[in-house]
Legacy VTK file of the C-alpha trace (Angstrom):
# vtk DataFile Version 3.0
C-alpha trace
ASCII
DATASET POLYDATA
POINTS 108 float
163.117 43.575 167.936
160.102 45.570 169.060
159.463 49.143 168.035
160.145 50.411 171.559
163.530 48.690 171.751
164.441 50.001 168.306
163.466 53.527 169.390
165.529 53.250 172.589
168.516 52.004 170.570
168.266 54.946 168.158
168.054 57.474 171.015
170.991 55.836 172.812
173.079 55.955 169.615
172.175 59.622 169.044
173.165 60.555 172.596
176.457 58.638 172.312
177.278 60.410 169.034
176.400 63.824 170.487
178.546 63.145 173.565
181.482 61.980 171.422
181.392 65.092 169.190
180.411 68.053 171.401
181.503 70.796 168.971
179.429 69.431 166.100
176.477 68.960 168.447
176.627 72.545 169.733
176.998 73.955 166.209
174.007 71.903 165.059
171.878 73.081 167.989
172.834 76.713 167.361
172.048 76.419 163.637
168.654 74.805 164.229
167.753 77.389 166.874
168.827 80.209 164.555
166.746 78.876 161.681
163.688 78.494 163.918
164.107 82.048 165.209
164.489 83.356 161.650
161.270 81.679 160.536
159.347 82.998 163.527
160.669 86.552 163.149
160.076 86.622 159.389
156.519 85.401 159.837
155.917 88.054 162.471
157.246 90.807 160.217
155.091 89.597 157.332
151.950 89.667 159.448
152.900 93.125 160.724
153.422 94.440 157.194
150.094 92.974 156.104
148.332 94.683 159.005
150.003 98.000 158.119
148.899 97.805 154.485
145.336 96.918 155.434
145.301 99.734 157.976
146.461 102.289 155.412
143.819 101.130 152.933
141.101 101.338 155.572
142.246 104.789 156.711
141.814 106.153 153.189
138.174 105.192 153.210
138.425 103.017 150.136
135.009 101.949 148.988
133.599 100.080 146.042
130.107 100.520 144.728
128.810 97.828 142.420
125.710 98.484 140.338
124.070 95.586 138.547
121.411 96.430 136.003
119.219 94.425 133.691
120.133 94.593 129.984
117.036 96.695 129.203
117.679 99.208 132.036
118.977 101.839 129.621
122.494 102.157 131.022
125.224 102.766 128.463
128.837 103.998 128.340
127.810 107.649 128.902
127.273 106.804 132.576
131.059 106.497 132.971
131.556 110.024 131.656
129.067 111.426 134.143
130.611 109.477 137.034
134.104 110.745 136.169
133.079 114.308 137.086
131.918 113.418 140.604
134.384 114.481 143.312
136.008 111.579 145.171
135.713 108.985 142.422
139.150 107.912 141.276
138.148 105.191 138.851
134.975 103.919 137.239
134.585 100.907 135.014
131.775 99.132 133.244
131.506 95.528 132.242
129.020 93.957 129.889
127.965 90.427 129.278
130.629 87.960 128.215
130.637 86.758 124.626
132.515 83.662 123.568
134.304 83.946 120.251
136.526 81.667 118.228
139.199 82.338 115.659
138.086 80.945 112.307
141.708 80.383 111.289
142.100 77.660 113.918
139.749 74.685 113.815
138.064 73.627 117.010
LINES 1 109
108 0 1 2 3 4 5 6 7 8 9 10 11 12 13 14 15 16 17 18 19 20 21 22 23 24 25 26 27 28 29 30 31 32 33 34 35 36 37 38 39 40 41 42 43 44 45 46 47 48 49 50 51 52 53 54 55 56 57 58 59 60 61 62 63 64 65 66 67 68 69 70 71 72 73 74 75 76 77 78 79 80 81 82 83 84 85 86 87 88 89 90 91 92 93 94 95 96 97 98 99 100 101 102 103 104 105 106 107
């Protein structure tokens, strides 16, 4: 049996079953349509909420300033204290070079 004949037989069987059980067919169609609508509406609400959050962040004028300095530039932790007194700065942080360490109690 060719693939086309098999496909036609499956469609014919599905239509015969749907015609023989109209209540089950209608309930199935309503359920599938409801689930599709739920997915579409939920996705739309999620995108809308994301846009609202991004809009509120942008309206506040949130900015980040990143300063990268060479190790011998003379910057130390006192810079954070001076930055904390500037109006409009809510948070300041400093990060140094990463150092790998190991616990001597555990081999490897």
